[in-house]
C-alpha positions in Angstrom: 102.1 16.5 39.5 100.6 13.3 40.8 97.7 13.7 43.2 95.7 11.2 45.3 92.0 11.6 45.9 91.2 12.1 49.6 89.2 9.5 51.4 87.7 9.2 54.8 88.1 6.1 56.9 85.7 4.6 59.5 86.8 1.6 61.7 84.6 -0.6 63.8 84.1 -4.2 64.9 81.5 -6.5 63.4 78.6 -7.0 65.7 77.0 -10.4 66.3 73.6 -9.1 64.9 75.3 -8.3 61.5 76.2 -12.0 60.9 74.1 -14.7 59.4 73.7 -18.4 60.2 77.0 -19.2 58.5 78.8 -16.9 60.8 79.7 -14.3 58.2 78.4 -10.8 57.7 75.0 -10.8 55.9 75.5 -9.3 52.4 73.0 -6.5 52.9 74.8 -5.1 55.9 77.5 -3.8 53.7 75.0 -1.3 52.3 74.6 0.0 55.8 78.4 0.4 56.1 78.4 2.4 52.9 76.0 4.8 54.4 78.1 5.1 57.5 81.2 5.8 55.3 79.6 8.5 53.2 77.8 10.1 56.1 81.0 10.5 58.0 82.8 11.7 54.9 80.2 14.5 54.5 80.5 15.3 58.2 84.3 15.5 57.9 83.7 18.2 55.2 82.0 20.3 57.8 78.3 19.7 57.0 76.6 16.9 58.9 73.9 15.1 56.8 71.3 15.7 59.5 71.8 19.4 59.1 71.4 19.1 55.4 68.1 17.4 55.8 66.9 20.0 58.3 67.5 22.7 55.8 65.7 20.9 53.0 68.5 19.3 50.9 68.2 15.5 50.5 70.5 13.0 48.9 68.8 9.8 47.6 70.6 6.7 46.4 69.9 6.2 42.7 72.5 3.6 41.7 74.6 1.0 43.6 77.2 -1.4 42.3 79.5 -3.6 44.3 81.7 -6.7 44.2 82.4 -9.1 47.1 86.0 -10.2 47.3 85.9 -11.9 50.8 83.8 -12.2 53.9 83.9 -10.7 57.4 83.1 -12.5 60.6 81.9 -11.6 64.0 84.3 -9.4 66.0 86.5 -8.8 63.0 87.9 -5.3 62.8 86.8 -3.5 59.7 87.8 -0.3 57.9 85.5 1.5 55.4 87.4 3.8 53.1 85.1 6.3 51.3 86.1 8.4 48.4 84.3 11.2 46.5 84.9 10.5 42.8 82.4 12.8 40.9 80.3 15.9 41.4 77.7 16.2 38.7 75.0 18.8 38.2 72.4 16.7 40.1 74.4 13.9 41.6 77.5 12.9 43.5 79.3 9.6 43.3 81.1 7.8 46.1 83.3 4.8 46.0 84.1 2.4 48.8 86.8 0.0 49.8 86.1 -2.2 52.8 89.1 -3.9 54.4 89.8 -6.4 57.1 92.2 -5.2 59.8 95.0 -5.6 60.5 95.6 -7.6 57.4 94.2 -4.9 55.0 92.6 -7.7 53.0 90.1 -6.3 50.5 86.6 -7.5 51.3 84.2 -5.3 49.2 84.6 -2.7 46.5 81.5 -0.6 45.7 80.1 2.6 44.1 77.0 4.6 44.8 75.5 7.5 43.0 73.2 9.9 45.0 70.9 12.4 43.4 70.0 15.8 45.0 66.3 16.2 45.9 64.2 19.0 47.5 61.6 18.4 50.1 59.0 17.5 47.5 61.3 14.7 46.2 62.0 16.6 43.0 65.5 16.8 41.5 67.3 19.9 42.7 70.5 20.5 40.8 73.8 21.4 42.4 75.4 24.5 40.9 77.1 22.7 38.0 80.0 25.1 37.5 81.3 24.5 41.0 82.6 21.0 40.1 85.1 22.4 37.7 86.1 25.9 39.0 88.6 26.7 41.6 87.6 26.4 45.3 88.2 30.2 45.7 85.7 31.0 43.0 83.2 28.5 44.3 83.4 30.0 47.8 83.1 33.5 46.5 80.1 32.6 44.4 78.4 30.9 47.3 79.0 33.8 49.7 77.7 36.2 47.1 74.4 34.4 46.7 73.0 33.9 50.1 75.6 31.7 51.8 74.5 31.0 55.4 70.8 31.1 54.5 68.5 28.5 56.0 66.6 27.3 52.9 67.3 24.3 50.7 69.1 26.4 48.0 71.6 27.8 50.5 72.4 24.4 51.9 72.8 22.9 48.5 75.2 25.7 47.6 77.2 25.0 50.7 77.3 21.2 50.1 78.4 21.9 46.5 81.3 24.1 47.7 82.4 21.4 50.2 82.2 18.6 47.7 83.9 20.7 45.1 86.8 21.4 47.5 87.3 17.6 47.8 87.0 17.1 44.1 89.2 20.0 43.0 91.9 19.0 45.5 92.7 16.1 43.1 91.8 17.8 39.8 89.0 17.2 37.4 88.6 16.4 33.7 91.0 18.7 31.9 89.8 21.4 29.5 90.1 20.4 25.9 92.1 22.9 23.9 90.6 24.1 20.7 92.2 22.5 17.6 94.5 24.7 15.6 95.7 24.6 12.0 94.4 25.2 8.5 91.2 23.7 7.1 91.5 20.2 5.6 88.9 19.9 2.8 89.6 16.3 1.9 88.2 13.1 3.3 89.8 11.7 6.5 92.3 8.9 6.0 90.8 5.4 5.7 91.6 3.3 8.8 91.1 -0.4 8.3 92.4 -3.5 10.1 95.5 -4.9 8.4 94.9 -7.7 5.9 95.1 -11.3 7.1 94.8 -12.6 10.6 97.0 -10.9 13.2 97.8 -11.8 16.8 99.1 -9.2 19.2 100.9 -10.3 22.4 101.1 -7.6 25.1 101.6 -6.8 28.7 98.7 -4.9 30.3 98.3 -2.8 33.4 95.0 -1.6 34.8 94.4 0.8 37.7 91.5 2.8 39.3 91.1 4.3 42.8 90.1 0.9 44.3 91.6 -1.8 42.1 94.7 -2.5 40.2 96.1 -5.5 38.2 98.6 -6.4 35.6 99.4 -9.4 33.4 99.7 -10.6 29.9 97.2 -10.6 27.0 96.5 -11.6 23.4 94.5 -9.8 20.8 93.4 -11.9 17.8 92.3 -9.6 15.0 90.4 -10.6 11.9 89.4 -8.0 9.3 87.2 -6.3 8.6 85.7 -5.8 12.1 86.4 -8.6 14.5 88.8 -9.0 17.5 89.0 -11.2 20.5 90.9 -10.0 23.6 92.2 -12.3 26.3 93.6 -11.1 29.6 95.6 -13.2 32.1 96.4 -11.7 35.5 99.8 -12.2 37.0 100.1 -14.6 40.0 97.5 -17.1 38.6 94.7 -14.7 39.7 92.5 -15.6 36.7 91.6 -13.7 33.7 88.9 -12.8 31.3 88.1 -12.2 27.6 85.8 -10.1 25.5 84.8 -10.3 21.8 84.4 -7.2 19.7 82.5 -7.5 16.4 81.6 -4.3 14.7 80.1 -2.0 17.3 79.2 -4.8 19.7 81.4 -5.8 22.7 80.4 -9.1 24.2 81.8 -10.7 27.4 81.0 -14.2 28.4 78.5 -14.8 31.1 79.6 -13.6 34.5 82.8 -12.2 33.2 83.8 -8.7 34.3 86.7 -8.1 31.9 84.6 -5.8 29.8 84.1 -3.3 32.6 87.8 -2.6 32.6 87.9 -1.8 28.8 87.3 1.4 27.0 84.0 1.9 25.2 83.7 0.5 21.7 84.9 3.6 19.7 87.9 4.0 21.9 88.7 0.3 21.9 88.7 0.3 18.1 90.9 3.4 18.1 93.4 1.5 20.3 93.7 -0.9 17.4 94.1 1.9 14.8 90.6 1.9 13.4 88.3 4.9 13.5 84.7 3.9 14.1 82.7 6.9 15.1 79.9 8.6 13.2 78.6 12.1 13.5 77.7 15.3 11.6 79.6 18.6 11.6 83.0 17.1 11.1 85.7 19.8 11.3 89.2 18.9 10.2 92.4 21.0 10.6 95.9 20.2 9.7 99.0 21.5 11.5 102.4 20.3 10.3 102.1 16.5 9.8 99.2 16.2 12.3 95.6 16.1 11.1 92.9 16.6 13.8 89.2 16.2 13.2 86.2 16.9 15.5 83.4 14.5 14.7 79.8 14.9 16.0 78.3 17.2 18.6 77.4 15.4 21.8 79.7 13.8 22.4 82.5 15.2 20.2 85.1 12.7 19.1 88.4 14.3 18.4 90.6 12.1 16.2 94.3 12.8 15.4 96.2 11.3 12.5 99.9 11.2 11.8 100.1 10.6 8.1 97.4 8.0 7.5 97.7 6.4 10.9 95.2 7.1 13.7 97.3 8.1 16.8 94.6 9.2 19.2 90.9 9.5 19.9 89.3 11.6 22.6 85.8 11.9 23.8 84.8 15.5 24.7 81.8 16.6 26.7 81.3 20.3 26.5 84.8 21.7 26.7 86.1 18.9 28.9 88.2 15.9 28.0 86.5 12.8 29.4 88.2 9.8 27.9 91.2 9.3 25.6 93.2 6.7 23.8 96.8 7.4 22.7 98.7 4.9 20.6 102.1 4.5 19.0 104.1 1.5 17.7 104.7 0.0 21.1 102.3 1.4 23.7 98.5 1.9 23.8 97.1 3.9 26.7 93.5 4.6 27.7 92.4 7.1 30.4 89.0 7.9 31.8 89.5 11.3 33.6 86.2 11.2 35.5 86.5 7.8 37.1 90.4 7.9 37.1 90.6 4.6 35.2 93.6 3.8 33.2 94.7 0.8 31.0 98.0 0.5 29.3 99.0 -2.1 26.8 102.7 -2.6 25.9 103.0 -4.6 22.7 105.6 -7.4 22.8 105.0 -9.3 19.5 103.0 -8.9 16.4 102.4 -12.2 14.6 100.7 -13.1 11.3 98.5 -16.2 11.8 96.5 -18.6 9.6 92.8 -18.0 9.8 91.4 -18.4 13.3 89.1 -21.2 14.4 85.6 -19.9 14.2 85.0 -21.2 17.7 87.0 -18.3 19.2 84.1 -15.9 18.4 81.6 -18.0 20.4 83.3 -18.9 23.6 
């Protein structure tokens, strides 16, 4: 079943005092609009932020990231779309999409993380299990432990229930099933890049709650541990590239292509190479599939079909956080916390002469 995360919209007109000498909205005013969006979101959940503060529960902004796509002018009609994306043990994450109306032109995309504090400005955790249990269990737990009380703990419990209701309504990171099979006492298969220089031509499609794009791309692969990825967006909307050498992923200056890519171990797994290290490796074989859990925190779960790496997952506790799945034609990446997804559909695999050394430096 496909679900969409709920968001809360606030609409208003740009005031003259919010513009600068150039006649556009001054950049810092967008931060005020983020506050308006999340405050109204929390109010819509049934708990005004002013009431939270009166009862001793505070949310402090700890991290902000944003990107400007366009500018708003005086008297423009604006919509701020606010979405709750994560509920952590001590923090919540909101994402924002600011649009111009009626054109729906995207002006700003942003993300803020807020941490929970008590009246003494000390971290005050939410009840961590509420983010992953059912809303009924959350409500029952809250009611059974002082729901309706006036102290900070009670209001934090109530806030957690309300935020969990929003988070659970669209699902959370799935539980990782324990591996099954019989012990595999041998070494894991060797996974190396193919010999020679290889060029992969592919179609790509990226999506997250506030941005999506598609286009064509090329991966130039040179063993033992080097690859350059180039992405070109459809519609002549630009592109980007990143260079991966060993365990270092490097984008050019001011290029944001890397933020849409999986982390290094999963990026290598997308190319069929296992590059994770850890102790306490447990390997089990069931039929023609070999699964191995590597490390502790995080746990990397690799799956092989024969000697080929077909998937790699990152587990946190008993939750599946990120995963790469690959076959002969399609490579897919998913981040279950941020709802990011990237799919590569392979079109051609070419054997090339040695690449010009300059591609690794520009």
